[in-house]
Z-matrix of the N, CA and C atoms (Angstrom, degrees):
N
C 1 1.462
C 2 1.516 1 110.62
N 3 1.307 2 116.56 1 122.32
C 4 1.446 3 122.46 2 176.27
C 5 1.542 4 108.07 3 -101.74
N 6 1.332 5 116.33 4 129.74
C 7 1.432 6 119.41 5 -177.38
C 8 1.525 7 112.12 6 -145.74
N 9 1.295 8 113.35 7 156.43
C 10 1.487 9 122.98 8 174.96
C 11 1.501 10 108.00 9 -133.96
N 12 1.321 11 116.63 10 120.81
C 13 1.454 12 120.58 11 -179.68
C 14 1.516 13 112.65 12 62.92
N 15 1.363 14 116.39 13 32.72
C 16 1.436 15 120.12 14 -179.99
C 17 1.521 16 116.19 15 81.90
N 18 1.324 17 117.20 16 -2.49
C 19 1.459 18 120.90 17 179.11
C 20 1.516 19 109.24 18 -103.84
N 21 1.361 20 114.58 19 119.28
C 22 1.478 21 120.97 20 -179.85
C 23 1.520 22 110.03 21 -75.99
N 24 1.341 23 115.88 22 131.51
C 25 1.466 24 118.64 23 -179.60
C 26 1.537 25 110.79 24 -120.35
N 27 1.333 26 116.46 25 -4.79
C 28 1.491 27 118.05 26 175.95
C 29 1.521 28 109.57 27 -163.16
N 30 1.349 29 114.05 28 147.99
C 31 1.515 30 118.84 29 175.10
C 32 1.490 31 109.68 30 -124.55
N 33 1.334 32 117.17 31 22.57
C 34 1.475 33 121.62 32 176.75
C 35 1.533 34 108.15 33 -90.03
N 36 1.356 35 114.76 34 169.83
C 37 1.472 36 117.42 35 177.67
C 38 1.527 37 112.68 36 -77.20
N 39 1.335 38 116.29 37 -3.97
C 40 1.463 39 120.37 38 172.98
C 41 1.546 40 106.76 39 -144.92
N 42 1.272 41 117.77 40 159.66
C 43 1.462 42 120.29 41 -177.74
C 44 1.518 43 110.09 42 -151.04
N 45 1.317 44 114.39 43 145.06
C 46 1.476 45 120.86 44 173.05
C 47 1.540 46 106.87 45 -96.21
N 48 1.330 47 114.54 46 137.74
C 49 1.436 48 118.59 47 -175.25
C 50 1.522 49 110.77 48 -142.81
N 51 1.308 50 116.36 49 137.57
C 52 1.471 51 120.12 50 176.57
C 53 1.521 52 108.30 51 -134.55
N 54 1.335 53 114.55 52 140.49
C 55 1.444 54 120.59 53 178.45
C 56 1.523 55 110.69 54 -143.42
N 57 1.342 56 114.84 55 150.75
C 58 1.455 57 120.96 56 176.57
C 59 1.524 58 112.35 57 -102.27
N 60 1.327 59 115.20 58 4.09
C 61 1.446 60 119.80 59 177.27
C 62 1.549 61 109.81 60 -147.64
N 63 1.296 62 118.36 61 161.81
C 64 1.456 63 122.79 62 -179.92
C 65 1.539 64 109.86 63 -67.10
N 66 1.365 65 116.47 64 129.47
C 67 1.453 66 121.42 65 -176.93
C 68 1.530 67 110.18 66 -140.43
N 69 1.328 68 116.07 67 159.69
C 70 1.454 69 122.70 68 170.41
C 71 1.493 70 109.09 69 -95.72
N 72 1.362 71 115.65 70 119.97
C 73 1.459 72 121.72 71 -178.49
C 74 1.537 73 108.23 72 -104.30
N 75 1.320 74 116.66 73 128.88
C 76 1.477 75 121.19 74 -173.12
C 77 1.517 76 110.10 75 -117.45
N 78 1.333 77 114.55 76 136.12
C 79 1.472 78 120.73 77 176.32
C 80 1.536 79 109.72 78 -123.26
N 81 1.315 80 115.90 79 122.70
C 82 1.482 81 120.44 80 178.64
C 83 1.532 82 108.38 81 -114.40
N 84 1.361 83 113.19 82 127.43
C 85 1.476 84 119.83 83 -178.55
C 86 1.543 85 107.55 84 -107.94
N 87 1.319 86 117.46 85 130.25
C 88 1.446 87 123.17 86 -178.07
C 89 1.510 88 109.83 87 -124.97
N 90 1.352 89 117.56 88 126.53
C 91 1.482 90 118.43 89 179.77
C 92 1.511 91 109.52 90 -93.41
N 93 1.358 92 115.13 91 -178.05
C 94 1.470 93 119.98 92 -175.68
C 95 1.520 94 113.97 93 -65.92
N 96 1.338 95 116.37 94 -20.40
C 97 1.435 96 119.77 95 -179.88
C 98 1.521 97 113.49 96 -93.02
N 99 1.357 98 114.61 97 0.21
C 100 1.451 99 119.84 98 179.32
C 101 1.508 100 114.89 99 90.31
N 102 1.313 101 116.83 100 3.33
C 103 1.465 102 119.56 101 176.25
C 104 1.527 103 108.90 102 -71.73
N 105 1.310 104 116.87 103 141.67
C 106 1.457 105 120.03 104 -176.90
C 107 1.513 106 111.47 105 -132.13
N 108 1.271 107 114.34 106 156.74
C 109 1.481 108 121.87 107 170.48
C 110 1.517 109 106.81 108 -143.84
N 111 1.309 110 116.26 109 146.69
C 112 1.493 111 122.01 110 -174.93
C 113 1.522 112 107.54 111 -126.47
N 114 1.265 113 115.75 112 133.93
C 115 1.484 114 122.37 113 174.14
C 116 1.550 115 108.47 114 -125.87
N 117 1.303 116 115.54 115 136.08
C 118 1.460 117 120.12 116 -179.94
C 119 1.530 118 108.92 117 -121.07
N 120 1.290 119 114.62 118 136.74
C 121 1.471 120 120.78 119 175.95
C 122 1.504 121 108.86 120 -132.07
N 123 1.301 122 114.64 121 141.08
C 124 1.456 123 120.47 122 177.35
C 125 1.513 124 111.37 123 -91.86
N 126 1.329 125 116.53 124 122.85
C 127 1.467 126 120.42 125 176.74
C 128 1.527 127 106.85 126 -93.73
N 129 1.300 128 116.28 127 113.28
C 130 1.464 129 121.20 128 -176.33
C 131 1.516 130 110.28 129 -90.31
N 132 1.288 131 116.67 130 116.28
C 133 1.467 132 123.16 131 172.93
C 134 1.515 133 107.31 132 -111.06
N 135 1.323 134 118.21 133 106.52
C 136 1.450 135 119.44 134 -176.22
C 137 1.513 136 113.00 135 -62.11
N 138 1.320 137 117.27 136 132.95
C 139 1.473 138 123.27 137 178.83
C 140 1.532 139 107.02 138 -90.22
N 141 1.337 140 115.81 139 87.65
C 142 1.462 141 121.80 140 -177.70
C 143 1.527 142 107.62 141 -98.09
N 144 1.311 143 119.74 142 113.75
C 145 1.456 144 119.94 143 -178.87
C 146 1.546 145 112.22 144 -66.98
N 147 1.300 146 115.08 145 152.43
C 148 1.452 147 120.63 146 175.64
C 149 1.540 148 109.63 147 -69.58
N 150 1.311 149 116.17 148 138.30
C 151 1.444 150 122.35 149 171.46
C 152 1.541 151 107.70 150 -131.11
N 153 1.312 152 115.85 151 149.68
C 154 1.456 153 119.96 152 -178.38
C 155 1.528 154 111.49 153 -142.37
N 156 1.297 155 114.54 154 136.59
C 157 1.449 156 122.36 155 172.12
C 158 1.497 157 109.91 156 -107.12
N 159 1.338 158 118.19 157 124.49
C 160 1.462 159 122.63 158 -175.01
C 161 1.505 160 109.11 159 -124.65
N 162 1.324 161 115.22 160 148.80
C 163 1.488 162 120.56 161 176.67
C 164 1.507 163 110.65 162 -50.95
N 165 1.334 164 116.41 163 145.12
C 166 1.467 165 121.34 164 -176.51
C 167 1.552 166 109.23 165 -78.22
N 168 1.356 167 114.28 166 158.91
C 169 1.459 168 119.58 167 173.94
C 170 1.531 169 108.61 168 -54.53
N 171 1.324 170 117.05 169 142.60
C 172 1.459 171 118.38 170 -174.09
C 173 1.511 172 111.37 171 -148.00
N 174 1.336 173 114.45 172 165.57
C 175 1.478 174 122.88 173 176.90
C 176 1.503 175 108.25 174 -122.87
N 177 1.355 176 117.31 175 130.01
C 178 1.439 177 121.80 176 -178.15
C 179 1.511 178 109.89 177 -125.72
N 180 1.316 179 115.45 178 162.92
C 181 1.473 180 120.25 179 174.66
C 182 1.534 181 110.43 180 -76.69
N 183 1.337 182 114.35 181 146.69
C 184 1.472 183 118.25 182 178.66
C 185 1.514 184 109.67 183 -58.04
N 186 1.324 185 116.82 184 134.17
C 187 1.463 186 122.87 185 179.99
C 188 1.500 187 113.62 186 88.80
N 189 1.355 188 117.63 187 -8.07
C 190 1.469 189 120.28 188 179.17
C 191 1.525 190 110.68 189 -83.23
N 192 1.330 191 114.15 190 160.19
C 193 1.466 192 121.64 191 176.57
C 194 1.524 193 107.60 192 -118.74
N 195 1.366 194 115.31 193 140.42
C 196 1.457 195 121.08 194 -178.04
C 197 1.529 196 110.03 195 -133.84
N 198 1.340 197 118.23 196 140.80
C 199 1.463 198 118.86 197 176.40
C 200 1.544 199 110.69 198 -83.12
N 201 1.312 200 116.29 199 141.98
C 202 1.474 201 122.72 200 171.36
C 203 1.524 202 106.22 201 -114.35
N 204 1.340 203 115.11 202 130.26
C 205 1.477 204 120.88 203 -173.97
C 206 1.518 205 108.80 204 -123.41
N 207 1.346 206 115.43 205 131.47
C 208 1.462 207 122.12 206 173.58
C 209 1.528 208 108.61 207 -120.52
N 210 1.320 209 116.47 208 130.12
C 211 1.472 210 120.97 209 178.91
C 212 1.510 211 108.66 210 -129.63
N 213 1.330 212 115.39 211 109.50
C 214 1.488 213 121.89 212 -176.63
C 215 1.538 214 108.44 213 -99.88
N 216 1.320 215 114.78 214 147.43
C 217 1.459 216 121.63 215 178.49
C 218 1.538 217 108.55 216 -141.98
N 219 1.316 218 114.93 217 168.11
C 220 1.473 219 117.83 218 -176.02
C 221 1.524 220 112.12 219 82.37
N 222 1.322 221 115.01 220 -162.61
C 223 1.465 222 118.20 221 -178.99
C 224 1.497 223 111.80 222 60.48
N 225 1.312 224 116.70 223 -155.02
C 226 1.451 225 123.28 224 176.38
C 227 1.539 226 109.23 225 -107.51
N 228 1.319 227 115.93 226 140.49
C 229 1.452 228 120.90 227 -174.25
C 230 1.538 229 111.06 228 -57.34
N 231 1.326 230 112.74 229 151.41
C 232 1.475 231 119.45 230 -176.36
C 233 1.517 232 110.32 231 102.30
N 234 1.337 233 117.56 232 44.99
C 235 1.447 234 120.83 233 -175.42
C 236 1.527 235 110.40 234 -81.44
N 237 1.305 236 116.53 235 135.85
C 238 1.461 237 122.70 236 177.62
C 239 1.567 238 109.18 237 -115.49
N 240 1.341 239 115.24 238 155.71
C 241 1.446 240 119.55 239 -177.00
C 242 1.523 241 110.13 240 -122.66
N 243 1.314 242 116.28 241 152.99
C 244 1.454 243 122.52 242 178.01
C 245 1.510 244 108.99 243 -145.99
N 246 1.364 245 117.13 244 120.14
C 247 1.459 246 122.65 245 -175.44
C 248 1.523 247 109.84 246 -103.55
N 249 1.326 248 114.81 247 151.29
C 250 1.455 249 123.19 248 174.88
C 251 1.531 250 108.97 249 -144.06
N 252 1.340 251 121.65 250 133.00
C 253 1.459 252 126.71 251 9.74
C 254 1.512 253 113.54 252 -85.99
N 255 1.316 254 119.45 253 -2.55
C 256 1.470 255 121.26 254 176.87
C 257 1.544 256 108.88 255 -76.41
N 258 1.305 257 116.82 256 131.47
C 259 1.453 258 120.94 257 -179.23
C 260 1.542 259 108.69 258 -89.16
N 261 1.349 260 112.92 259 92.41
C 262 1.477 261 119.14 260 -177.91
C 263 1.494 262 110.28 261 -147.90
N 264 1.337 263 115.98 262 145.94
C 265 1.469 264 123.83 263 176.49
C 266 1.509 265 112.89 264 -109.95
N 267 1.325 266 115.98 265 12.87
C 268 1.446 267 120.63 266 -177.84
C 269 1.545 268 108.82 267 -88.76
N 270 1.345 269 115.81 268 163.17
C 271 1.440 270 120.43 269 177.24
C 272 1.523 271 112.05 270 -81.86
N 273 1.355 272 117.38 271 -9.04
C 274 1.428 273 120.09 272 175.26
C 275 1.532 274 109.59 273 -141.58
N 276 1.310 275 116.76 274 148.68
C 277 1.452 276 122.86 275 -179.36
C 278 1.520 277 110.46 276 -137.52
N 279 1.311 278 117.14 277 160.51
C 280 1.451 279 122.81 278 174.69
C 281 1.541 280 107.83 279 -111.70
N 282 1.332 281 117.51 280 130.03
C 283 1.454 282 120.58 281 -176.35
C 284 1.525 283 109.01 282 -130.01
N 285 1.343 284 114.42 283 149.67
C 286 1.464 285 122.08 284 176.13
C 287 1.559 286 107.53 285 -143.07
N 288 1.330 287 115.55 286 76.66
C 289 1.462 288 119.97 287 -173.71
C 290 1.527 289 111.66 288 -70.92
N 291 1.336 290 116.49 289 155.10
C 292 1.448 291 120.32 290 175.97
C 293 1.521 292 112.39 291 -89.02
N 294 1.312 293 117.90 292 -8.04
C 295 1.443 294 122.92 293 179.12
C 296 1.518 295 109.29 294 -168.76
N 297 1.340 296 115.62 295 -169.23
C 298 1.479 297 119.75 296 178.81
C 299 1.517 298 110.64 297 -56.73
N 300 1.343 299 117.96 298 120.41
C 301 1.463 300 123.50 299 -176.12
C 302 1.508 301 110.35 300 -136.52
N 303 1.330 302 115.22 301 138.43
C 304 1.473 303 121.43 302 175.09
C 305 1.535 304 107.81 303 -102.10
N 306 1.347 305 114.93 304 127.61
C 307 1.447 306 121.63 305 177.64
C 308 1.539 307 107.31 306 -113.47
N 309 1.336 308 116.26 307 127.87
C 310 1.461 309 120.96 308 177.62
C 311 1.525 310 110.37 309 -115.61
N 312 1.321 311 116.12 310 147.48
C 313 1.451 312 122.46 311 179.80
C 314 1.529 313 107.08 312 -133.57
N 315 1.324 314 115.26 313 137.80
C 316 1.463 315 122.19 314 176.66
C 317 1.500 316 109.14 315 -116.27
N 318 1.332 317 116.24 316 125.38
C 319 1.477 318 122.78 317 175.67
C 320 1.531 319 108.57 318 -102.96
N 321 1.316 320 116.38 319 131.50
C 322 1.463 321 121.39 320 -176.44
C 323 1.521 322 109.63 321 -130.67
N 324 1.354 323 118.25 322 129.47
C 325 1.436 324 119.78 323 178.55
C 326 1.519 325 111.17 324 -92.05
N 327 1.347 326 117.99 325 -179.01
C 328 1.455 327 120.81 326 -173.39
C 329 1.514 328 112.20 327 -69.87
N 330 1.345 329 118.19 328 -14.20
C 331 1.454 330 121.17 329 178.49
C 332 1.534 331 111.91 330 -91.59
N 333 1.328 332 116.29 331 -0.21
C 334 1.458 333 119.22 332 -177.49
C 335 1.484 334 115.00 333 88.05
N 336 1.324 335 118.78 334 1.29
C 337 1.430 336 121.22 335 175.60
C 338 1.539 337 109.65 336 -72.99
N 339 1.341 338 117.13 337 131.55
C 340 1.454 339 119.06 338 -174.12
C 341 1.516 340 111.14 339 -132.83
N 342 1.303 341 114.83 340 158.90
C 343 1.485 342 122.71 341 179.61
C 344 1.511 343 107.08 342 -145.33
N 345 1.358 344 116.54 343 132.60
C 346 1.454 345 121.39 344 -179.05
C 347 1.516 346 109.72 345 -120.82
N 348 1.329 347 116.90 346 136.32
C 349 1.455 348 123.98 347 175.79
C 350 1.547 349 108.10 348 -135.99
N 351 1.353 350 114.87 349 160.90
C 352 1.437 351 120.68 350 179.97
C 353 1.519 352 111.92 351 -130.45
N 354 1.339 353 115.31 352 155.69
C 355 1.456 354 121.31 353 177.13
C 356 1.542 355 107.14 354 -137.02
N 357 1.349 356 115.78 355 140.50
C 358 1.450 357 120.96 356 -179.90
C 359 1.531 358 109.56 357 -101.74
N 360 1.334 359 115.87 358 134.33
C 361 1.475 360 121.24 359 175.63
C 362 1.504 361 107.59 360 -122.23
N 363 1.323 362 117.45 361 118.77
C 364 1.473 363 121.59 362 179.54
C 365 1.552 364 108.24 363 -107.41
N 366 1.324 365 114.64 364 159.51
C 367 1.444 366 121.89 365 -176.29
C 368 1.530 367 108.97 366 -115.67
N 369 1.331 368 115.28 367 131.97
C 370 1.478 369 122.38 368 178.74
C 371 1.499 370 109.66 369 -100.05
N 372 1.333 371 116.40 370 126.18
C 373 1.445 372 122.18 371 176.39
C 374 1.542 373 111.02 372 -102.72
N 375 1.317 374 117.33 373 133.55
C 376 1.447 375 122.68 374 176.92
C 377 1.541 376 107.28 375 -129.78
N 378 1.335 377 115.27 376 129.30
C 379 1.470 378 120.16 377 -178.70
C 380 1.539 379 108.71 378 -125.51
N 381 1.318 380 115.30 379 143.52
C 382 1.471 381 119.29 380 176.25
C 383 1.535 382 107.95 381 -120.56
N 384 1.316 383 116.52 382 137.17
C 385 1.478 384 122.87 383 176.55
C 386 1.520 385 108.18 384 -162.10
N 387 1.324 386 115.71 385 148.42
C 388 1.450 387 119.07 386 178.38
C 389 1.531 388 110.47 387 -157.45
N 390 1.309 389 114.60 388 165.13
C 391 1.466 390 122.04 389 174.92
C 392 1.559 391 107.08 390 -128.51
N 393 1.322 392 115.60 391 169.98
C 394 1.457 393 119.89 392 178.74
C 395 1.512 394 110.85 393 -128.39
N 396 1.332 395 113.69 394 153.64
C 397 1.450 396 121.52 395 175.69
C 398 1.520 397 107.39 396 -134.55
N 399 1.357 398 115.41 397 130.73
C 400 1.473 399 118.94 398 -177.14
C 401 1.538 400 108.96 399 -87.14
N 402 1.315 401 114.36 400 125.74
C 403 1.469 402 121.34 401 -179.58
C 404 1.513 403 108.04 402 -114.67
N 405 1.335 404 116.95 403 93.41
C 406 1.452 405 119.11 404 177.92
C 407 1.530 406 111.53 405 83.56
N 408 1.317 407 114.65 406 -161.20
C 409 1.454 408 120.83 407 -169.13
C 410 1.515 409 112.97 408 -69.75
N 411 1.345 410 117.82 409 -40.62
C 412 1.475 411 117.72 410 -174.37
C 413 1.511 412 113.01 411 -142.60
N 414 1.340 413 118.31 412 20.07
C 415 1.455 414 121.40 413 178.57
C 416 1.527 415 110.05 414 -107.95
N 417 1.320 416 115.32 415 131.40
C 418 1.476 417 120.50 416 -178.76
C 419 1.529 418 108.95 417 -118.98
N 420 1.282 419 117.00 418 128.46
C 421 1.484 420 121.96 419 175.07
C 422 1.534 421 108.48 420 -93.33
N 423 1.300 422 115.70 421 124.94
C 424 1.475 423 120.56 422 177.78
C 425 1.515 424 108.72 423 -97.87
N 426 1.343 425 116.13 424 128.61
C 427 1.459 426 121.96 425 -172.23
C 428 1.533 427 108.25 426 -124.42
N 429 1.351 428 119.13 427 107.63
C 430 1.462 429 119.36 428 177.19
C 431 1.516 430 112.20 429 -65.95
N 432 1.300 431 117.29 430 143.92
C 433 1.463 432 122.59 431 177.22
C 434 1.530 433 106.86 432 -79.84
N 435 1.343 434 117.33 433 99.33
C 436 1.451 435 121.17 434 -174.05
C 437 1.531 436 110.88 435 -69.00
N 438 1.335 437 119.94 436 -22.18
C 439 1.441 438 121.73 437 176.67
C 440 1.511 439 110.91 438 -70.88
N 441 1.310 440 116.78 439 -33.48
C 442 1.454 441 120.17 440 177.87
C 443 1.517 442 111.86 441 -85.97
N 444 1.339 443 116.62 442 -43.71
C 445 1.446 444 121.53 443 -179.61
C 446 1.530 445 106.93 444 -86.18
N 447 1.341 446 115.66 445 85.05
C 448 1.475 447 120.12 446 -175.44
C 449 1.524 448 109.73 447 -124.49
N 450 1.333 449 115.73 448 80.27
C 451 1.465 450 118.59 449 176.14
C 452 1.524 451 108.06 450 -146.04
N 453 1.303 452 114.61 451 146.99
C 454 1.472 453 120.57 452 179.03
C 455 1.524 454 109.56 453 -76.46
N 456 1.317 455 114.91 454 148.93
C 457 1.483 456 123.05 455 174.81
C 458 1.533 457 112.13 456 55.54
N 459 1.341 458 116.07 457 34.13
C 460 1.447 459 117.99 458 174.24
C 461 1.536 460 110.06 459 -87.04
N 462 1.336 461 115.02 460 152.96
C 463 1.446 462 118.78 461 171.92
C 464 1.520 463 108.54 462 -130.19
N 465 1.349 464 114.89 463 152.49
C 466 1.458 465 122.10 464 -172.79
C 467 1.535 466 111.11 465 -105.56
N 468 1.316 467 114.24 466 144.76
C 469 1.452 468 121.07 467 172.09
C 470 1.519 469 107.44 468 -128.13
N 471 1.309 470 115.91 469 111.81
C 472 1.458 471 122.11 470 179.97
C 473 1.513 472 110.87 471 -99.98
N 474 1.307 473 116.13 472 132.16
C 475 1.465 474 123.24 473 171.20
C 476 1.530 475 106.82 474 -118.26
N 477 1.319 476 116.92 475 111.25
C 478 1.439 477 120.46 476 -172.19
C 479 1.553 478 113.74 477 -79.74
N 480 1.312 479 115.86 478 -4.57
C 481 1.482 480 119.86 479 175.91
C 482 1.493 481 114.06 480 85.49
N 483 1.311 482 118.11 481 -3.66
C 484 1.466 483 120.67 482 179.98
C 485 1.510 484 110.87 483 -115.24
N 486 1.331 485 116.21 484 20.30
C 487 1.454 486 120.24 485 179.82
C 488 1.482 487 115.95 486 92.70
N 489 1.328 488 117.48 487 0.70
C 490 1.459 489 123.29 488 179.35
C 491 1.528 490 109.23 489 -115.42
N 492 1.373 491 115.17 490 163.29
C 493 1.469 492 120.54 491 -176.14
C 494 1.535 493 108.63 492 -150.35
N 495 1.340 494 114.34 493 173.74
C 496 1.467 495 120.01 494 179.05
C 497 1.529 496 108.62 495 -160.81
N 498 1.334 497 114.43 496 154.37
C 499 1.480 498 121.25 497 176.06
C 500 1.538 499 110.59 498 -114.35
N 501 1.325 500 117.53 499 14.40
C 502 1.440 501 119.93 500 177.87
C 503 1.536 502 109.31 501 -74.40
N 504 1.339 503 115.73 502 159.25
C 505 1.463 504 119.00 503 179.16
C 506 1.494 505 112.24 504 -68.87
N 507 1.348 506 118.21 505 -45.10
C 508 1.479 507 122.41 506 -177.19
C 509 1.513 508 107.29 507 -140.12
N 510 1.318 509 117.48 508 77.83
C 511 1.493 510 119.78 509 -175.15
C 512 1.526 511 112.44 510 -77.98
N 513 1.306 512 114.97 511 154.49
C 514 1.474 513 122.15 512 167.33
C 515 1.522 514 107.12 513 -108.80
N 516 1.351 515 114.43 514 129.61
C 517 1.448 516 119.07 515 -173.37
C 518 1.540 517 111.02 516 -121.81
N 519 1.334 518 115.37 517 139.14
C 520 1.449 519 120.41 518 178.20
C 521 1.540 520 108.50 519 -100.82
N 522 1.311 521 115.85 520 118.99
C 523 1.451 522 121.30 521 175.33
C 524 1.529 523 109.42 522 -89.53
N 525 1.307 524 116.12 523 127.23
C 526 1.465 525 120.20 524 -179.27
C 527 1.513 526 112.78 525 -97.58
N 528 1.320 527 118.16 526 1.63
C 529 1.460 528 121.94 527 177.80
C 530 1.507 529 108.16 528 -125.02
N 531 1.327 530 114.77 529 141.99
C 532 1.446 531 120.65 530 176.37
C 533 1.530 532 108.39 531 -87.33
N 534 1.311 533 116.69 532 97.73
C 535 1.448 534 119.63 533 -174.31
C 536 1.525 535 107.36 534 -160.81
N 537 1.314 536 116.34 535 -176.71
C 538 1.460 537 121.71 536 172.63
C 539 1.526 538 108.28 537 -104.92
N 540 1.334 539 115.77 538 140.76
C 541 1.467 540 119.98 539 -177.72
C 542 1.518 541 109.71 540 -134.08
N 543 1.317 542 116.25 541 143.99
C 544 1.462 543 122.24 542 175.41
C 545 1.533 544 106.53 543 -96.18
N 546 1.318 545 116.19 544 104.98
C 547 1.463 546 122.49 545 179.32
C 548 1.548 547 107.92 546 -89.93
N 549 1.337 548 114.63 547 142.55
C 550 1.479 549 119.92 548 -176.25
C 551 1.516 550 108.69 549 -129.87
N 552 1.356 551 113.05 550 133.80
C 553 1.477 552 119.76 551 171.10
C 554 1.510 553 108.82 552 -112.62
N 555 1.339 554 116.14 553 125.03
C 556 1.478 555 121.70 554 173.92
C 557 1.504 556 108.22 555 -112.91
N 558 1.319 557 116.79 556 125.07
C 559 1.452 558 123.52 557 178.49
C 560 1.514 559 109.00 558 -106.29
N 561 1.341 560 117.24 559 127.72
C 562 1.453 561 123.00 560 -178.55
C 563 1.509 562 108.40 561 -124.26
N 564 1.358 563 117.81 562 133.30
C 565 1.454 564 120.22 563 179.94
C 566 1.536 565 110.67 564 -98.93
N 567 1.320 566 114.71 565 -174.94
C 568 1.468 567 120.33 566 -172.08
C 569 1.520 568 113.71 567 -66.59
N 570 1.353 569 118.41 568 -21.96
C 571 1.480 570 119.15 569 -179.57
C 572 1.496 571 111.04 570 -104.59
N 573 1.351 572 118.18 571 9.07
C 574 1.450 573 121.13 572 175.72
C 575 1.490 574 115.79 573 94.15
N 576 1.370 575 118.15 574 3.49
C 577 1.474 576 118.79 575 175.84
C 578 1.519 577 107.92 576 -70.67
N 579 1.342 578 116.31 577 141.66
C 580 1.465 579 119.22 578 -174.26
C 581 1.540 580 110.30 579 -142.05
N 582 1.325 581 114.05 580 152.80
C 583 1.479 582 120.21 581 174.13
C 584 1.541 583 105.86 582 -146.48
N 585 1.309 584 115.65 583 149.25
C 586 1.486 585 122.09 584 -178.74
C 587 1.528 586 109.97 585 -126.07
N 588 1.335 587 113.65 586 148.37
C 589 1.452 588 122.21 587 177.60
C 590 1.490 589 108.77 588 -136.81
N 591 1.359 590 116.24 589 134.88
C 592 1.464 591 122.63 590 -175.66
C 593 1.518 592 109.76 591 -118.18
N 594 1.301 593 115.96 592 136.93
C 595 1.490 594 120.63 593 176.56
C 596 1.509 595 108.71 594 -137.54
N 597 1.345 596 114.68 595 141.47
C 598 1.451 597 121.37 596 177.13
C 599 1.542 598 108.33 597 -81.40
N 600 1.336 599 114.85 598 122.86
C 601 1.454 600 120.79 599 179.79
C 602 1.545 601 107.88 600 -105.85
N 603 1.326 602 115.84 601 117.74
C 604 1.466 603 118.76 602 176.75
C 605 1.524 604 111.46 603 -86.02
N 606 1.294 605 115.45 604 140.88
C 607 1.465 606 119.04 605 176.96
C 608 1.532 607 108.09 606 -63.27
N 609 1.334 608 116.37 607 141.96
C 610 1.478 609 118.54 608 177.45
C 611 1.521 610 111.25 609 -59.07
N 612 1.331 611 114.96 610 150.85
C 613 1.456 612 119.36 611 -179.91
C 614 1.525 613 108.29 612 -74.95
N 615 1.324 614 116.54 613 131.99
C 616 1.471 615 122.72 614 177.88
C 617 1.524 616 108.83 615 -120.66
N 618 1.309 617 116.68 616 130.16
C 619 1.472 618 120.58 617 -178.82
C 620 1.555 619 107.99 618 -119.06
N 621 1.317 620 114.95 619 137.79
C 622 1.474 621 121.30 620 172.93
C 623 1.527 622 108.46 621 -118.52
N 624 1.336 623 114.97 622 118.57
C 625 1.448 624 120.78 623 -178.71
C 626 1.544 625 108.93 624 -113.40
N 627 1.335 626 118.92 625 106.10
C 628 1.459 627 119.56 626 -178.33
C 629 1.539 628 111.55 627 -65.27
N 630 1.301 629 115.99 628 148.58
C 631 1.482 630 120.39 629 179.22
C 632 1.545 631 111.66 630 -102.30
N 633 1.331 632 115.26 631 6.20
C 634 1.480 633 118.31 632 -179.77
C 635 1.534 634 109.26 633 -163.70
N 636 1.339 635 115.41 634 158.18
C 637 1.474 636 120.43 635 170.19
C 638 1.537 637 108.72 636 -155.18
N 639 1.353 638 115.47 637 163.55
C 640 1.482 639 118.55 638 -171.59
C 641 1.553 640 108.61 639 -127.74
N 642 1.309 641 116.96 640 86.05
C 643 1.469 642 119.58 641 179.20
C 644 1.534 643 111.72 642 -81.66
N 645 1.335 644 115.52 643 68.46
C 646 1.454 645 120.35 644 -175.03
C 647 1.517 646 112.83 645 -111.13
N 648 1.344 647 116.24 646 8.86
C 649 1.426 648 117.57 647 175.51
C 650 1.528 649 116.09 648 85.47
N 651 1.333 650 118.32 649 2.43
C 652 1.455 651 118.64 650 -178.66
C 653 1.556 652 112.04 651 -88.39
N 654 1.310 653 116.98 652 3.00
C 655 1.467 654 120.19 653 178.58
C 656 1.489 655 115.21 654 80.18
N 657 1.307 656 120.47 655 3.04
C 658 1.450 657 124.56 656 -178.34
C 659 1.512 658 109.33 657 -115.85
N 660 1.292 659 117.68 658 121.47
C 661 1.459 660 122.81 659 177.50
C 662 1.523 661 112.01 660 54.04
N 663 1.347 662 112.78 661 46.32
C 664 1.462 663 118.12 662 -178.39
C 665 1.522 664 112.80 663 -78.88
N 666 1.383 665 116.15 664 -25.87
C 667 1.470 666 119.56 665 -171.30
C 668 1.509 667 108.83 666 -119.41
N 669 1.345 668 114.77 667 135.57
C 670 1.466 669 120.10 668 175.27
C 671 1.531 670 107.33 669 -88.86
N 672 1.311 671 117.53 670 123.40
C 673 1.483 672 120.32 671 -179.30
C 674 1.535 673 110.73 672 -151.70
N 675 1.314 674 114.79 673 150.97
C 676 1.475 675 121.85 674 174.34
C 677 1.517 676 108.54 675 -86.35
N 678 1.323 677 115.91 676 133.39
C 679 1.481 678 120.91 677 178.58
C 680 1.534 679 109.60 678 -110.42
N 681 1.323 680 115.91 679 128.05
C 682 1.473 681 120.15 680 -178.49
C 683 1.540 682 111.18 681 -118.79
N 684 1.326 683 116.23 682 146.43
C 685 1.469 684 121.29 683 177.26
C 686 1.550 685 107.86 684 -135.07
N 687 1.327 686 115.20 685 155.01
C 688 1.457 687 118.75 686 177.69
C 689 1.492 688 111.90 687 90.43
């Protein structure tokens, strides 16, 4: 007779036994004359608590995707995972939140022992915007919109559209050509999030007013006229 806690679970000369905790297993042997002998053995099932390592709280750029990884150990083999608010049973997931979001994961072993942890993922917004002010005949002052560009440790990359650039916060640029240019401001923050803004910059208006002309019939400088550019 094989028994645990006084309850017989087998009367064969061998028995299969499974336990989720440490128990004393007893075997009693009885012969035809009623003589008996009892042997007890302790089945040690180590009580190993569940532990879990989860991705750290993080900050990502808007529109980016980031993996979240949970790795559980201990307990009894056969661990399953359950994520919230993402419906997934995998040990890793890909997330792209629209704002500050808390993700929780529960690891459960075959004995029903479970452990829950959470990770916060925040979203960084970066915006680029600027205006221009014309200073004289061909100088343009670029003015970032500080109400829109509101992030710490940001740096600016200006492309003036004529093959030149600058990393100043509010540069003044001299255009040497009378034309239209698409100027671009790219704002990049400390974690690499970026945004770009494009504005059409018109060349300043330039007027030439002659102070003389020669209407003498030779075909050269016969007409007095104002010439405008830009």
